[in-house]
Each structure stands twice: as C-alpha cells, then as structure tokens.
C-alpha positions as CSV (number, residue, x, y, z in Angstrom):
1,X,6.2,-54.5,-17.3
2,X,4.5,-52.6,-20.1
3,X,2.2,-50.5,-17.8
4,X,5.2,-49.4,-15.8
5,X,7.1,-48.3,-18.9
6,X,4.0,-46.5,-20.2
7,X,3.6,-44.7,-16.9
8,X,7.3,-43.6,-17.0
9,X,6.7,-42.3,-20.5
10,X,3.5,-40.4,-19.7
11,X,4.8,-38.9,-16.5
12,X,7.3,-36.5,-18.1
13,X,4.7,-35.7,-20.8
14,X,2.2,-34.8,-18.1
15,X,4.8,-32.5,-16.5
16,X,5.4,-30.8,-19.8
17,X,1.7,-30.3,-20.5
18,X,1.2,-28.8,-17.0
19,X,4.1,-26.5,-17.6
20,X,2.7,-25.5,-21.0
21,X,-0.7,-24.6,-19.6
22,X,1.0,-22.6,-16.8
23,X,3.1,-20.7,-19.3
24,X,0.1,-20.0,-21.5
25,X,-1.9,-18.7,-18.5
26,X,1.1,-16.6,-17.5
27,X,1.5,-15.1,-20.9
28,X,-2.2,-14.4,-21.2
29,X,-2.2,-12.6,-17.9
30,X,0.8,-10.4,-18.9
31,X,-0.8,-9.7,-22.3
32,X,-4.3,-8.8,-20.9
33,X,-4.9,-5.1,-21.8
34,X,-5.7,-2.3,-19.4
35,X,-9.1,-0.7,-19.7
36,X,-9.2,2.1,-22.2
37,X,-7.4,5.2,-20.9
38,X,-6.0,3.6,-17.7
39,X,-2.5,4.7,-16.6
40,X,0.3,2.2,-16.4
41,X,0.8,0.3,-13.0
42,X,2.7,2.3,-10.4
43,X,6.3,1.1,-9.9
44,X,7.1,-1.1,-6.9
45,X,7.6,1.0,-3.8
46,X,6.5,4.3,-5.4
47,X,3.7,6.4,-4.1
48,X,2.1,8.7,-6.7
49,X,-1.1,10.6,-7.4
50,X,-2.9,9.3,-10.5
51,X,-6.0,10.2,-12.5
52,X,-8.4,7.5,-13.9
53,X,-11.0,7.9,-16.5
54,X,-14.6,6.6,-16.2
55,X,-14.9,2.8,-16.6
56,X,-17.5,0.1,-16.5
57,X,-17.2,-3.0,-14.3
58,X,-18.9,-6.2,-13.4
59,X,-19.0,-6.5,-9.7
60,X,-19.7,-9.1,-7.0
61,X,-20.5,-7.9,-3.5
62,X,-18.9,-10.1,-0.8
63,X,-19.5,-10.2,2.9
64,X,-17.2,-12.1,5.3
65,X,-13.5,-12.7,5.8
66,X,-11.9,-10.0,3.7
67,X,-8.9,-12.1,3.0
68,X,-11.2,-14.4,0.9
69,X,-13.1,-11.7,-1.0
70,X,-11.2,-11.8,-4.3
71,X,-10.9,-15.6,-4.3
72,X,-14.7,-16.1,-3.7
73,X,-15.7,-13.6,-6.3
74,X,-13.3,-14.7,-9.1
75,X,-15.3,-17.7,-10.4
76,X,-18.7,-15.9,-10.8
77,X,-16.9,-13.0,-12.5
78,X,-15.0,-15.3,-14.8
79,X,-18.3,-17.1,-15.8
80,X,-19.8,-13.6,-16.4
81,X,-17.2,-12.6,-19.0
82,X,-17.0,-16.1,-20.5
83,X,-20.8,-16.4,-21.0
84,X,-20.9,-12.9,-22.5
85,X,-17.8,-13.4,-24.6
86,X,-16.2,-10.3,-23.0
87,X,-12.4,-10.2,-23.2
88,X,-10.3,-10.4,-20.1
89,X,-8.6,-7.2,-18.9
90,X,-6.1,-6.5,-16.2
91,X,-6.4,-5.6,-13.3
92,X,-9.0,-7.2,-11.1
93,X,-10.2,-4.6,-8.6
94,X,-11.2,-5.2,-4.9
95,X,-12.7,-2.4,-2.9
96,X,-12.4,-2.6,0.8
97,X,-14.4,-1.0,3.7
98,X,-13.2,2.5,4.6
99,X,-12.7,1.2,8.2
100,X,-9.6,-0.6,6.8
101,X,-7.9,2.8,6.5
102,X,-7.6,2.9,10.3
103,X,-4.2,1.5,11.3
104,X,-5.6,0.4,14.6
105,X,-8.4,-1.6,13.0
106,X,-7.7,-5.3,13.3
107,X,-11.1,-6.6,12.2
108,X,-10.7,-8.8,9.1
109,X,-14.5,-9.2,8.4
110,X,-16.6,-6.8,6.4
111,X,-18.1,-6.1,3.0
112,X,-16.0,-5.9,-0.2
113,X,-16.7,-5.3,-3.8
114,X,-14.7,-7.3,-6.4
115,X,-14.8,-6.3,-10.1
116,X,-13.7,-7.3,-13.5
117,X,-13.2,-4.2,-15.6
118,X,-14.5,-3.9,-19.1
119,X,-12.0,-2.8,-21.8
120,X,-14.4,0.0,-22.9
121,X,-17.4,1.8,-21.5
122,X,-19.3,0.9,-24.7
123,X,-19.3,-2.8,-23.7
124,X,-22.5,-4.1,-22.1
125,X,-23.3,-7.8,-21.4
126,X,-26.1,-9.7,-23.0
127,X,-26.9,-11.6,-19.8
128,X,-26.3,-10.6,-16.1
129,X,-26.6,-13.2,-13.3
130,X,-28.3,-12.3,-10.1
131,X,-25.0,-12.1,-8.2
132,X,-23.5,-9.7,-10.7
133,X,-23.9,-5.9,-10.8
134,X,-22.8,-3.8,-13.8
135,X,-21.4,-0.5,-12.5
136,X,-20.4,2.7,-14.3
137,X,-17.6,4.2,-12.2
138,X,-16.9,8.0,-12.6
139,X,-13.5,9.5,-13.2
140,X,-11.4,9.7,-10.0
141,X,-8.0,10.8,-8.6
142,X,-6.2,8.4,-6.3
143,X,-3.0,8.1,-4.4
144,X,-1.4,4.8,-5.3
145,X,1.3,2.6,-3.9
146,X,3.0,0.1,-6.3
147,X,3.7,-3.4,-5.0
148,X,5.3,-6.6,-6.1
149,X,4.9,-9.8,-4.2
150,X,2.2,-11.6,-2.2
151,X,-1.5,-10.9,-2.9
152,X,-2.3,-11.9,0.7
153,X,-4.7,-9.7,2.7
154,X,-2.0,-9.2,5.3
155,X,0.0,-7.5,2.6
156,X,-2.9,-5.0,2.1
157,X,-3.1,-4.4,5.8
158,X,0.6,-3.7,6.1
159,X,0.9,-1.4,3.1
160,X,-2.3,0.6,3.5
161,X,-0.5,2.2,6.5
162,X,2.0,3.7,4.1
163,X,-0.8,5.5,2.3
164,X,-2.4,6.5,5.6
165,X,0.9,8.1,6.6
166,X,1.2,9.8,3.2
167,X,-2.2,11.4,3.8
168,X,-1.0,12.7,7.1
169,X,1.9,14.3,5.4
170,X,-0.3,15.8,2.6
171,X,-3.2,17.4,4.4
172,X,-4.2,19.2,1.2
173,X,-5.9,15.9,0.1
174,X,-9.1,14.4,1.6
175,X,-10.3,10.8,1.2
176,X,-13.4,10.6,-1.0
177,X,-13.9,6.9,-1.5
178,X,-13.2,3.3,-0.5
179,X,-9.6,2.1,-0.6
180,X,-9.0,-0.5,-3.3
181,X,-6.4,-2.9,-4.6
182,X,-5.6,-3.7,-8.2
183,X,-4.3,-7.2,-8.9
184,X,-2.5,-7.3,-12.3
185,X,-1.4,-11.0,-12.5
186,X,-3.0,-14.4,-12.6
187,X,-2.5,-17.1,-9.9
188,X,0.0,-18.9,-12.3
189,X,2.5,-16.0,-12.0
190,X,5.1,-16.7,-9.3
191,X,4.4,-14.8,-6.2
192,X,7.6,-12.9,-6.3
193,X,6.7,-11.3,-9.6
194,X,3.0,-10.5,-8.9
195,X,2.2,-6.8,-9.4
196,X,-0.5,-4.9,-7.6
197,X,-1.4,-1.4,-6.4
198,X,-3.2,-0.2,-3.3
199,X,-5.1,3.0,-3.9
200,X,-7.2,5.6,-2.1
201,X,-9.5,7.9,-3.9
202,X,-8.7,11.5,-3.0
203,X,-9.7,15.1,-3.8
204,X,-7.8,18.3,-3.2
205,X,-9.2,20.4,-0.5
206,X,-10.3,23.8,-1.7
207,X,-8.7,26.6,0.0
208,X,-11.2,28.7,2.0
209,X,-11.6,32.4,1.7
210,X,-9.9,32.7,5.1
211,X,-6.8,30.8,4.0
212,X,-6.5,32.7,0.8
213,X,-6.1,36.0,2.6
214,X,-2.6,37.6,2.5
215,X,-1.3,40.0,5.1
216,X,-1.7,42.8,2.7
217,X,-5.4,42.1,2.2
218,X,-6.2,41.7,5.9
219,X,-8.4,44.5,7.3
C-alpha cells in the first residue's frame, strides 16, 4: 500500500510544480522588455499609424506552411539567445510574404522571416549559427491593428483584411514592406489573453506638382 500512498502524495505536488513553472513562464513573458524606443502595443481592436526606431534582430528564414513558421523557428532562435546570453525581449516578429495582403489569396505556403529582437542595437552575438541571420532593420512607419486572442495563422488571414480595407480608405499611404505580426506573449499565457499586432509598413505618398496646384495658380 505504501507505493499507492506515495503516488497520491506526489501527484498533487507534481500539479503544484507544473503550475509554478507555468506561472513563472507567464510572469517572465509579461515582464520581457520591448526593444529600446519601441512604442507600446496597440490596443485590442484599434488601428493606428506608428513609428518604429531602427532595431537589430536575429532571424530564421522559413519556407513551407506559413501557419508553422513561428513554431518551427522558435527553438533555433531561443538557442541563439541562450548560447549568446542575450536577454529575451518581447515581441517575437514574423514577416509574411506580400502576397498575403491580397484578400483573395488562399495559398498558405510561402517564405517567412521569424525574428527575436535585441533589446538594443549595440548588442551583437559572439556566435551565429548557420541558420541564423543578424539583421539591422531601419526605422519605419506602420499601420497596426491590435489583437487579443489566438495566435493561429487563420487569425492573421482574417485580420489582415481589416488593414487592407484601411489602406483602401487611406490612399495617401503606400505599402513599402512585408506585412508582419508581433507576438507579445509566451505559449503559457492563456489563449484568451494573448496579445499581438498585425502591421504593414507604409509611407505617405508625396503630392505631385499637379495635385498641389490651386485654381488660383492654374494657367
């Protein structure tokens, strides 16, 4: 009977231990700092134009089912920052093909770039594995949609349409880069509370000499 009693004793202790680990991971994810100079995450359901400073990132290039991009790239990126003793930041960035901006595009295969962002542009790793590329990303302006909930790729497909429609209503902006998604929380955070953003790099279209003419100045 002793093994049975011991098992009954260890079972709740194991549950408590798992809960403690999950809580620690959750708190760590929430506490992870943004890269230097980054604006706060966009509120859920809000669309806004934001400006980002230059930043440095460790990137894995992935080809295949886009719904698996972030999952497949996470481990090599985590090894990279662990081996180089680089602190974890939030968010994780995934850049998708520009073809995913097309609301009629149903192809879920393609090439994506998944990145861990360094806290500061002064940080540089001591060792870089063959599947890791260190990138310096220039400053950019984006239109951003704040989300809360599932990190599934279907969520990206559904919500990128909202930014596509926003661009149609704001023709003064042009797309100048790949759409991306920022993932702010770890897998241990309950799905309902997970924060993310979908963003499209944009630039304001310069008015031409023709559009700047007023009736008074017309010949």
